[in-house]
N, C-alpha and C positions, 0 to 999 in steps of 0.2 A: 504493500500500500504506500509506504513512504518513499519508495524509489522514484515516484512520479514527480517529486518536488526537488528542485535543484539543491536546496539546502542539505538534503540527505543523500544525494546520488554519490555512489562510490564508497560510502561508509560500510563498515562491517555488516554483512547480512545478519549475523547473529544478534548484533546490537539492535538493528532495525526491527527484527522480529520481536525482540524483547520489549522495545519501546512502543510497539503498536497497541499494546494493551492500555496505554495511557490516553489514547485518542478517542474522541467521540465524534460522531457525524451529525450535522444539522443542515436542514434545507431552509432556504429563504426565497420568498416570491419576489417578483419585480416590485421595486419601490419600498420593500420592507426594510426597516432599520435592523441591523444585526444586534441581537441581544442573546445573552447566554445564561444558563442556569446560575442561580445565586451560590450554589455549592462549588462552582468552578472559579477559584480565585485568580484574578488578573489573567484572563484568558489570552492565549496566543492562538491565532487561527490561520489555516492554510487553505487557499482557494483551490478546490478540486475542479469545479466547473463553474462557469458564469463569470460575471464581472462585478466588482465592488467599488463604490465611490467613497473616497475618504474626504470629509469636508469639515470646515469649521463654521460656526454660526456667530455673527457679530451681535452686539447688544441690540442693534436696531433691526435684527432679523435677516440681514443679508448673508447669503451663503457663499463661502469661498472653498472651492474644491481644489485640493492639493495633489490628488492622485486618483487614478483609476486602475485597480488591481485586476489581473486576469489569472487564468488557470496556472498554478504552480507557484504563485507569489504568496508572501506571508506578511502578516501585520499583527499588532496587538492593541489592546484597549488602554495602554498606559497613558497615551496622550489624551487631550481634551477633545480630540476630533471624534466625530461619529461616522459610522459606516452605513451605507445604504446599498442594497442590491440594485444594480442597473438592469438586471434580468434575472430570471430564475437561476439560483446559484446553490451550490453545495459546498460546505466547508468542513474540514476536520479541525478540531480544536482540543486544547488541553490547558490545564492551569499551570501557573508558574511553579507551584509546589511540586509538580511532576517534571517540569522542564529543567529546573535547576539540577537535579541528579543526572539528567542526560548530558548536560554540559560537563559535569565532573567525570563522566565515564568516557567522554570523547573530546580530547583537546582540539582535534580537527574541527569538530562541530562548533566549538567556541570561537575559533579563528574565523570560520565562515560567517558566524553570527555577527562578529565585529565588523567584517567587511560589508555585510548586508545592512547593518545599522548605519554605517558610514554612507552608503549609497542612498539610503532613505533620507538621511539628513541633508545630503547634497541636493537631491531632487526637490525636497521641500523648500530649501533655501532658494533654489532657482525659481520656483513658483512664486515665492514671496517677493523676490527681486522683480520678476515680471510684473506682478500686480502693482508694485509700488512705483516703478520707474519707467516702464516701457509702454509704448502706445499699443492699441488694441491689435493692429495687424501683426505686429512683432510677437505679441503674446500668443496669438492664434497660430502663427507659423511655428513657434516653439512647441506648442501642444501637438501639432500634427507631426512634427519631426520626432518628438519624444515618444509618441504613441505608435507611430507608423513605420518609421524608417528601419528600426531593427528587425521588425517582422517582415517588411518588404524585402530586405536583403536576404533573409532566409529562403525566400521563394525564387531566387535568381531572377529570371526575366519575366516571371508571371506577375500580373497586376495584383496588388494587394488593396482590398477595400477596407477602410476603417469603419467599423460598425458602430459609429457614434451618431446620434441625432444632433441637429443644430443646437438644440437646447443643452445637450451635454457638452458640446464644444464651447458654448457660451459660459457654462458653469466653470469649465476648466480654464478659460481665458479671462474670467472676471468681467464679462460684458453681457450684452443682451442677445437674444436669438435673432432679432432683426439686424443687428450690426454684423453678426457672423454671416448671415445670409447675404448681405451686401458685399462683404469682403470676398466670400467664396464665389459669388457671381462675377466679380471683377477678375479674380484669378482664373476662372473658367475662360473668360474672354481672352486672357493673356496666354492660355495654353498651359497653365501650371497644374491645375487640378481638373477633375471631372466628377460631377455628382450624378450618380445613376441609381434610380430607385431608392433615393434617400441615403445612399452610402457614398462615401468620398474616396477617391483614389488619386494619388499624386502622379501626374504625367512627367513632371520634370523636377527632380529633387534639387538640382543645382539652382534653378530659378527660385525655388522656395527658400533655399538657404540664403540667397541674395536679399530676401525680405527681412532678414534679421538685422 
């Protein structure tokens, strides 16, 4: 079960089999906020299927989305952020009281976790800088590059369509759906992207990078 998550790949099969007993599975429907049983202290969760949005809510009710997690990724409830399912999703989760012994049993897992936390912190800081200092079109370009380019590269020459609605792009780039629609239409005319059946694909990554 754990082999599907990058954090555990390549670790001792004996340890993975032993650790599986700590994990529980939970399903969430689209737009449902992720909540876990009260007997699971400081839950850490791994996305098996679906996508999860990580957001902060300001005092005036404005939502700031800092990440969209997909299959294989991991997050925890230690921050003040809240998580919402963007689509029907399944996660595996466990409490910190079970996760700590796992770290002690595998120094390699501890090193991987440190690298993972560093990447999460960097990505969150990048989003905060975008929201604070960069104009909307630059923020949207960053979102598309961050979410789409790594996956597109894995598919060689095949087109990769980002399964995000304009509303989700707006949440990730800290703007409105109307503004996202206007920018994407302009980029379509310039031959940078194409929107087909509500999904976006980048036709020219170099031209999109030039928007930064």
